C-alpha positions in Angstrom: -0.3 0.2 0.2 1.3 3.3 -1.2 1.9 6.2 1.3 -0.5 8.1 -1.3 -2.9 5.7 -0.6 -2.3 6.0 3.2 -3.2 9.5 3.4 -6.3 9.1 1.0 -7.4 6.5 3.4 -6.7 8.8 6.3 -8.5 12.2 4.7 -11.8 9.3 4.1 -11.6 9.4 7.0 -12.0 13.0 8.2 -14.2 13.7 5.3 -16.1 10.6 7.1 -16.0 11.8 10.8 -16.1 15.2 10.3 -19.7 14.9 7.7 -21.2 12.9 10.9 -20.1 15.4 13.4 -21.7 18.0 11.1 -24.7 16.2 9.9 -27.4 17.8 12.2 -25.4 20.0 14.0 -27.8 22.9 14.0 -30.6 21.2 15.9 -33.1 23.2 17.6 -32.0 26.9 16.1 -33.6 26.6 12.7 -36.4 23.8 12.1 -39.3 23.9 10.6 -42.1 21.4 11.5 -45.4 20.9 8.3 -44.0 24.6 7.1 -43.7 26.1 9.9 -40.2 27.9 11.6 -39.7 27.0 15.2 -36.8 28.0 17.2 -34.7 28.7 18.1 -34.8 26.4 21.2 -32.3 26.0 23.9 -32.5 22.2 23.6 -28.9 21.3 25.1 -27.7 21.7 28.2 -24.8 23.6 29.3 -24.5 25.9 26.0 -26.2 28.7 27.1 -23.2 28.9 30.8 -20.7 29.6 27.9 -22.9 32.5 26.2 -24.2 33.6 30.0 -20.0 33.8 31.5 -18.7 35.6 28.1 -21.9 38.3 28.6 -19.8 38.7 32.8 -16.4 38.2 30.8 -17.7 41.1 28.3 -17.9 44.0 31.5 -14.8 42.9 32.8 -15.2 40.6 35.0 -13.4 37.3 34.5 -14.1 35.4 37.2 -15.6 32.0 36.0 -18.9 31.1 37.4 -18.0 28.4 39.3 -14.6 26.1 39.4 -15.8 23.0 38.3 -14.4 23.5 35.0 -10.9 25.4 35.0 -11.1 29.1 33.6 -9.9 28.1 30.0 -12.1 26.4 28.8 -14.5 29.4 29.8 -12.2 31.4 27.8 -12.3 29.7 25.2 -15.3 29.5 25.0 -15.8 33.5 25.7 -12.7 34.2 22.1 -15.1 32.1 20.2 -17.8 33.7 20.6 -15.9 37.5 20.4 -14.8 36.3 16.9 -18.0 34.8 15.9 -19.6 38.0 16.6 -16.0 39.9 14.5 -17.3 38.0 11.7 -20.5 39.6 11.5 -19.4 43.0 11.6 -16.8 42.3 8.9 -20.0 41.0 7.0 -21.6 44.2 7.7 -23.3 43.2 11.3 -24.0 46.1 13.6 -25.6 44.7 16.5 -23.2 45.0 19.8 -22.5 42.3 21.6 -24.5 41.2 23.9 -27.8 41.4 20.8 -25.8 39.1 18.9 -25.4 36.5 22.2 -29.2 36.5 22.4 -29.7 35.2 19.5 -29.2 31.4 20.0 -28.8 31.1 15.9 -25.0 32.8 16.6 -24.8 32.3 19.7 -25.1 28.6 19.9 -24.1 27.5 16.3 -20.8 29.5 16.8 -20.1 27.3 20.2 -21.1 23.7 17.9 -19.3 24.8 15.0 -16.1 25.0 17.0 -17.1 21.9 18.6 -16.9 20.6 15.2 -13.7 21.7 14.4 -12.0 20.2 17.5 -14.0 16.9 17.0 -12.9 17.0 13.0 -9.3 17.6 13.7 -8.7 15.1 16.4 -9.4 12.8 13.6 -6.8 13.6 12.2 -4.9 13.9 15.1 -5.3 10.3 16.6 -4.2 8.9 13.4 -1.2 10.6 13.1 0.0 10.2 16.7 -1.0 6.3 15.7 0.6 6.2 12.6 4.0 7.7 14.5 3.6 5.0 17.8 3.1 1.6 15.3 3.3 2.9 11.5 0.9 3.5 8.3 -1.5 0.6 8.5 -2.4 1.3 12.7 -2.6 5.0 11.8 -4.9 4.4 8.8 -7.7 2.1 11.0 -7.0 4.9 13.6 -8.5 7.4 12.5 -11.4 5.3 11.0 -12.2 3.6 14.7 -12.1 7.5 15.7 -14.5 8.9 12.7 -17.5 6.4 13.4 -16.7 6.3 16.9 -20.5 7.0 19.1 -19.2 9.2 22.0 -17.3 11.9 20.0 -19.8 11.9 17.2 -22.3 12.1 19.3 -20.7 15.3 21.5 -19.6 17.2 18.8 -22.6 19.1 18.4 -23.4 20.3 21.1 -20.7 23.5 21.7 -19.4 23.0 25.5 -16.3 22.0 26.4 -15.9 17.9 25.8 -15.1 17.6 22.6 -12.2 20.6 22.8 -10.8 19.1 26.2 -10.3 15.7 24.2 -8.4 16.9 21.6 -6.0 19.6 24.0 -6.0 16.4 26.0 -4.4 14.3 23.2 -1.6 16.9 22.6 -0.4 16.6 25.9 -0.7 12.9 25.7 1.3 13.2 22.7 3.7 16.1 24.4 4.2 13.3 27.1 5.1 10.1 24.2 7.7 12.3 22.5 9.0 13.3 25.9 9.2 9.3 27.0 10.9 9.1 23.6 13.6 11.7 22.9 14.1 12.1 27.2 15.3 15.1 26.9 15.2 18.3 28.8 13.6 20.4 26.1 10.8 17.4 25.2 10.2 17.4 28.8 9.3 21.0 29.0 6.6 20.9 26.5 5.0 18.1 27.4 4.6 19.9 31.1 3.3 23.1 29.8 0.7 20.9 27.6 -0.2 19.3 30.2 -0.4 22.3 32.1 -2.5 23.9 29.4 -5.0 20.7 29.5 -5.1 20.8 33.3 -6.1 24.3 32.9 -8.8 23.7 30.6 -10.4 20.5 32.6 -9.3 19.3 35.9 -8.6 15.9 34.9 -5.6 15.9 32.4 -3.2 16.3 36.1 -3.2 12.9 36.5 -1.3 12.9 33.4 1.8 13.9 35.9 2.1 9.8 36.6 2.8 9.0 33.0 5.0 12.1 32.4 7.0 11.4 36.1 7.1 7.5 34.4 8.7 8.7 31.2 11.9 11.0 32.2 12.0 7.7 35.0 12.7 5.5 32.5 14.5 8.0 30.0 17.5 6.3 28.8 21.0 7.2 31.2 22.4 9.1 28.4 19.5 11.6 27.9 17.7 12.0 31.6 20.9 11.6 33.5 21.2 9.3 36.7 18.2 8.9 38.9 19.0 11.8 41.3 18.5 14.3 37.5 16.2 12.5 36.9 14.0 13.3 40.1 15.0 16.5 39.6 14.0 16.6 36.4 10.3 15.3 37.8 9.8 18.4 40.5 10.8 21.0 37.9 8.3 19.4 36.1 5.8 19.3 37.9 6.3 23.2 38.5 6.4 24.0 34.8 2.9 22.2 35.2 1.2 24.4 37.8 2.9 27.8 36.6 1.5 27.1 33.0 -2.4 26.3 34.2 -2.0 29.4 36.7 -1.2 31.5 33.9 -4.0 30.3 32.6 -6.0 31.0 35.3 -5.7 34.2 36.0 -8.6 34.8 38.6 -7.0 32.7 41.0 -4.3 35.5 41.8 -7.1 37.2 42.2 -9.0 35.8 44.7 -6.9 33.0 46.1 -9.2 32.2 49.1 -12.4 31.4 47.4 -11.0 29.3 44.8 -9.1 27.2 47.0 -12.4 27.0 48.7 -14.1 25.6 45.7 -11.2 23.3 44.8 -12.3 22.2 48.5 -16.0 21.5 47.7 -14.8 20.1 44.5 -12.2 17.5 46.0 -15.0 16.5 48.9 -17.5 16.2 46.1 -15.6 14.4 43.7 -13.5 11.9 45.8 -15.4 9.1 47.1 -13.8 6.4 47.7 -16.7 4.4 49.5 -18.7 1.4 49.3 -20.2 3.1 46.2 -16.6 2.7 43.9 -17.0 -0.7 42.8 -20.6 -0.4 41.4 -18.6 2.9 39.8 -16.1 1.5 37.9 -18.3 -1.4 37.0 -20.5 1.8 35.4 -17.2 2.9 33.4 -16.5 -0.5 31.6 -20.5 -1.7 31.2 -21.5 1.4 30.8 -20.0 4.2 30.3 -17.2 2.7 27.9 -19.8 0.3 25.8 -22.0 3.5 24.9 -18.4 5.4 24.1 -17.1 2.8 21.7 -18.6 -0.1 22.0 -17.6 -2.7 24.6 -15.6 -4.7 21.8 -14.4 -1.7 20.7 -13.0 -0.7 24.2 -12.2 -3.9 25.2 -10.2 -4.8 22.2 -8.7 -0.7 23.4 -7.0 -1.7 26.3 -5.9 -5.2 25.0 -3.6 -3.2 22.7 -2.5 -1.0 24.9 -1.2 -4.0 26.7 0.9 -5.1 24.2 1.9 -1.8 23.3 3.7 -1.3 26.5 4.9 -5.0 27.2 7.1 -4.3 23.2 8.6 -0.8 24.2 8.3 -0.6 28.4 9.2 3.2 28.2 6.0 4.8 26.0 4.1 2.1 25.9 4.4 2.3 29.5 3.6 5.4 29.1 0.8 6.2 26.9 -1.0 3.4 29.6 -0.2 5.2 32.6 -2.4 8.2 30.9 -4.7 6.1 30.1 -5.5 4.4 33.6 -4.5 8.8 34.9 -8.0 9.6 32.9 -10.1 7.0 33.1 -9.3 5.6 36.7 -10.4 8.8 39.1 -13.6 9.0 37.3 -14.9 5.8 39.7 -14.4 8.7 42.2 -16.8 11.0 41.2 -20.4 9.8 42.3 -22.5 11.6 39.0 -21.0 10.1 36.0 -21.9 11.6 32.9 -20.7 10.0 29.4 -19.2 13.0 28.0 -16.3 12.7 30.9 -14.7 9.9 29.3 -13.9 12.3 25.9 -10.5 13.5 26.7 -9.4 9.2 27.5 -10.8 8.0 24.2 -8.5 8.5 21.5 -5.8 6.6 23.3 -8.2 3.1 23.4 -8.5 4.2 20.2 -4.9 4.2 19.4 -4.8 1.3 21.5 -7.2 -0.9 19.0 -5.8 0.4 15.7 -2.7 -1.9 17.7 -3.8 -3.9 18.3 -5.6 -5.0 14.7 -1.9 -4.2 12.8 -0.5 -7.2 15.2 -3.2 -8.9 14.5 -1.6 -8.4 10.6 1.7 -8.5 11.2 1.1 -12.1 12.8 -1.1 -13.2 9.8 0.9 -12.1 6.8 -0.2 -14.4 4.3 -4.5 -13.1 4.9 -2.5 -9.3 6.5 -5.7 -7.5 4.3 -8.3 -9.7 5.0 -7.1 -10.5 8.8 -7.2 -6.0 8.6 -10.9 -5.2 6.9 -12.9 -8.3 9.3 -10.9 -6.8 12.4 -12.2 -2.9 11.8 -14.9 -4.5 10.7 -16.4 -6.0 13.7 -15.3 -3.8 15.7 -15.9 -0.5 14.2 -19.6 -1.6 12.9 -22.0 -1.5 16.3 -20.2 2.1 17.1 -20.5 3.3 13.5 -24.3 2.4 13.1 -24.8 4.2 16.2 -23.1 7.4 15.0 -25.4 7.2 11.9 -28.4 6.6 13.6 -28.0 9.4 16.3 -27.2 12.4 13.4 -29.8 11.3 11.3 -31.7 12.0 15.0 -29.8 15.4 15.0 -32.1 16.4 11.7 -35.0 15.5 12.6 -37.7 18.0 14.7 -37.8 16.8 18.1 -41.4 17.2 20.2 -40.7 20.2 21.1 -40.6 21.6 17.6 -43.4 19.7 17.1 -45.2 20.6 20.2 -44.2 24.8 19.2 -45.5 24.6 15.1 -49.3 22.4 17.2 -49.2 25.9 19.1 -48.5 28.5 16.3 -50.6 26.7 14.3 -53.6 26.5 16.6 -53.0 27.8 20.3 -54.3 31.2 19.1 -52.5 32.4 20.9 -53.5 31.0 24.4 -51.1 31.1 27.5 -49.2 27.9 28.1 -48.2 26.0 31.6 -45.9 23.0 32.5 -44.8 21.1 36.2 -41.8 20.6 33.9 -38.9 22.5 32.4 -38.8 20.5 28.9 -41.0 20.6 25.7 -41.8 24.0 25.7 -38.1 25.3 23.9 -40.0 26.3 20.8 -43.0 28.6 23.3 -42.2 32.5 23.3 -42.3 33.7 27.3 -45.5 35.5 26.8 -47.1 32.7 26.1 -45.6 30.7 29.4 -48.4 31.3 32.0 -46.4 29.8 35.6 -46.5 26.5 37.5 -49.4 28.8 40.2 -52.4 27.7 41.1 -53.6 31.2 41.6 -52.1 32.1 38.3 -54.3 29.5 36.9 -57.1 31.3 38.9 -56.9 34.3 37.3 -57.4 33.5 33.7 -60.2 34.7 32.1 -59.7 32.5 28.8 -59.1 28.5 27.9 -55.2 28.1 28.5 -53.2 25.0 27.7 -51.5 22.9 30.4 -48.2 20.8 29.1 -47.5 17.3 30.3 -44.4 15.5 29.5 -42.3 12.4 30.0 -39.1 12.2 29.3 -36.7 9.4 26.9 -34.9 8.2 30.5 -38.0 7.7 32.2 -36.7 9.9 35.0 -39.2 12.4 35.1 -42.9 11.3 34.0 -45.8 14.1 34.5 -47.7 11.9 31.5 -48.3 8.6 33.6 -49.6 10.5 37.3 -51.4 13.5 36.5 -53.0 12.3 32.7 -56.0 9.9 34.3 -56.5 12.7 37.0 -57.1 14.9 34.5 -59.5 13.2 31.7 -61.9 13.1 34.7 -62.3 16.1 35.4 -64.9 17.8 32.6 -63.4 21.2 32.9 -60.0 19.1 30.9 -59.3 17.8 27.2 -56.6 16.7 25.6 -56.1 18.2 22.1 -53.1 17.6 21.2 -50.6 13.9 21.4 -46.4 14.3 20.3 -44.0 11.4 20.3 -41.2 10.3 19.2 -41.5 6.9 20.1 -42.8 3.9 18.3 -45.2 1.7 20.1 -43.1 -0.2 22.9 -40.7 2.2 22.4 -39.6 4.1 25.9 -38.9 -0.1 27.0 -36.2 -0.1 23.3 -34.8 2.4 23.5 -31.6 2.9 26.2 -31.2 6.5 27.4 -28.4 8.0 29.1 -29.8 7.9 33.1 -28.4 11.7 34.1 -28.6 13.4 30.4 -31.7 15.9 30.0 -31.5 15.8 25.8 -33.6 12.4 25.4 -31.2 11.7 22.5 -30.7 7.4 22.4 -27.1 6.2 23.2 -28.1 2.1 21.7 -31.3 0.7 20.6 -32.7 3.4 18.2 -35.1 1.0 16.3 -38.5 2.1 18.0 -37.1 6.1 18.0 -38.9 8.5 15.0 -37.3 11.6 16.5 -35.8 12.7 19.6 -37.6 14.6 22.6 -39.9 14.0 25.5 -43.5 12.9 25.1 -45.6 15.4 24.8 -49.3 15.8 25.7 -50.9 18.5 26.2 -54.8 19.6 27.4 -57.1 22.3 27.1 -58.2 23.3 30.7 -61.2 25.7 31.1 -60.9 28.6 33.4 -64.1 27.3 35.2 -62.0 25.0 36.6 -61.3 24.9 40.7 -60.2 21.9 41.1 -56.5 23.2 40.3 -56.5 26.0 43.1 -55.4 25.0 46.7 -57.9 25.8 49.4 -57.5 28.5 51.5 -56.2 28.1 54.8 -57.9 29.7 58.0 -56.8 30.1 61.9 -59.0 29.7 64.2 -57.9 30.4 67.1 -59.7 31.6 70.5 -57.2 33.5 73.3 -59.3 32.4 76.4 -58.0 28.9 76.7 -54.5 29.5 74.1 -56.0 27.2 72.1 -56.9 26.9 68.2 -57.5 25.0 65.7 -56.0 25.4 61.8 -58.5 24.4 59.5 -57.5 23.9 55.4 -61.4 23.8 53.3 -61.1 23.5 49.7 -62.8 21.0 47.2 -60.3 18.6 47.0 -57.7 19.5 44.8 -57.7 18.0 41.3 -54.2 18.8 40.4 -52.0 15.8 42.4 -50.1 18.0 44.9 -49.5 18.1 48.2 -49.8 21.1 50.5 -47.7 22.4 53.2 -48.9 24.7 55.5 -46.9 27.4 57.7 -48.2 29.5 61.2 -45.9 32.0 62.1 -47.2 34.6 65.3 -46.4 38.4 64.3 -44.1 39.6 65.1 -41.9 36.2 65.2 -41.0 35.4 68.5 -37.2 34.9 68.7 -36.4 31.4 69.2 -39.8 29.8 67.8 -40.0 28.6 64.7 -42.8 28.4 63.0 -44.6 25.8 62.4 -43.9 24.3 59.3 -44.4 21.3 57.5 -48.4 20.5 58.2 -49.1 18.4 54.4 -52.9 18.6 53.7 -53.1 15.4 51.6 -54.6 15.9 47.8 -57.0 12.4 48.7 -58.8 14.8 51.2 -60.8 17.7 51.0 -59.8 19.1 54.0 -57.2 18.8 57.4 -58.4 20.0 60.8 -55.1 20.2 63.2 -55.1 20.5 66.2 -52.5 22.8 68.1 -51.3 25.0 70.6 -50.7 28.2 70.7 -49.6 31.5 72.8 -52.1 34.5 72.6 -51.2 37.4 69.9 -51.5 37.6 65.8 -51.0 35.2 63.5 -50.7 34.1 59.8 -51.0 31.2 57.8 -49.3 30.3 54.2 -50.0 27.3 51.6 -47.3 26.8 49.5 -48.0 23.5 46.9 -45.8 21.4 46.7 -45.1 17.9 44.7 -45.3 14.8 46.7 -41.8 13.2 47.2 -42.0 10.5 44.6 -42.9 12.8 42.5 -39.1 15.0 42.7 -39.0 18.7 44.7 -40.4 21.2 44.1 -40.0 25.0 44.6 -43.8 26.5 45.9 -45.5 27.4 43.8 -47.9 29.7 45.9 -48.1 31.1 48.6 -51.5 32.5 50.1 -51.0 34.7 53.5 -54.2 35.1 55.2 -54.7 37.1 59.2 
């Protein structure tokens, strides 16, 4: 196979991988449903955090919103958004930066293009690094694997830090490999700088220091020197990495105390070594890597890295340690998303390419056949899922269907919903608060929207829909679903993800988004309004009775009654937590009170089985 052929194959991998990452890239930003323009819809969590951080940075406040992610990711996103704005200005635009940020098509689109460019560039870099480690064939195979890997394809559609973090981390790993190969002072310093930059982007690459120390200590005596000199080099490398990371995070110097407190909070949350540690390890291997690459490709990658470490102990050992340093700390994080695995996927894919190349070398007569079969067997699962996921991103969502229906048939009516998903395409002016007082004040028919997430974590349709069906003032007028019959039981969703895009078994998934039911509510309905509390007090005997009277509530809420003295008595807390059952029209609770004046308030809350909720209404009655 000629060098030209190999280059064409790598280029084909970059083109295919770029196409998969770009297919449906602007989902939610410019959808059309049944000829009706919908959007832009803020469908992807976290993208708006970067937009709002950029708004704050533009005022001169360069303190990131939080330190869960290091500041370089925030600053880079700000640079991307500023660049997008300047491009519009060069093309004749006149909008100020804040107005440009408010245009989700522009701001979110710029962030996604940035993620897409980083993801596509990572394909080429993976191919080049594998070529450097194991030769031309390994480079072609690694580029092909990463081009179709499911998680990099999925996450490249989001304007978040994860895909760029994978690129920056891979650059640091390549620098560590160079230090292991050359053993020179210059290579070591380059690796330390690259590791510091990657750490300033995301905390996880700080673990690459273990691999760099191994590369320095295991380096040849001729270039790395004696053991004492090697130890000194390790200390110098650590100092350079720390200084580099600090330079990339200037806010640390202006508020050291706040930064230390934030780090302590992060460490307490993310460094848990407890009885659930084994469960989290099994999640990484049994679910996380299976979702990201497919179980076969992930296992092949680990085996390939081990074989490479045995063949070339210093370089291979450094690469294996770098992979472990990125992967194992995730077991100490109590809540893991698939996207946390992004930085560790390139070296695992390269390990799989090394394994396939070894198999081809072991079967010289049938090398090409073995290589094609092994590549196809390992790549077919993630490739098929990547195609299905990319196609879903190009499909209008159920939220878009609801928005188009409201524009066509809603007639400007108000919409209320207990959920924070499904209403992304509805203008803010049409939203009616999830508040019984607002419901009672509405004099025209309005719509109540119930949703059920694909991952099954949030389900308002199951418990609420039958209750509404019994009331003549409520009528179901529209239903939108992303599943064929039985699809909820087939598709696999990430438990903590809020995007309603599955990661496996797409068979019965028609479109992304939650199931949606729309109910038309007549203003005459009263069962949705919580009963008014009354406080009866007999000053002669110092006893009173809290009586909550009203019709049986239609909406399945629990009502919490709070009674307080006016003025409050120091050291005496209010009487709180008296729950009025949704099944009872009233509750009479005897209580003892000192003489005085009191106020009572009712707050509507969700039952514990349906999750927490902020108070929906407060009614003061004296």
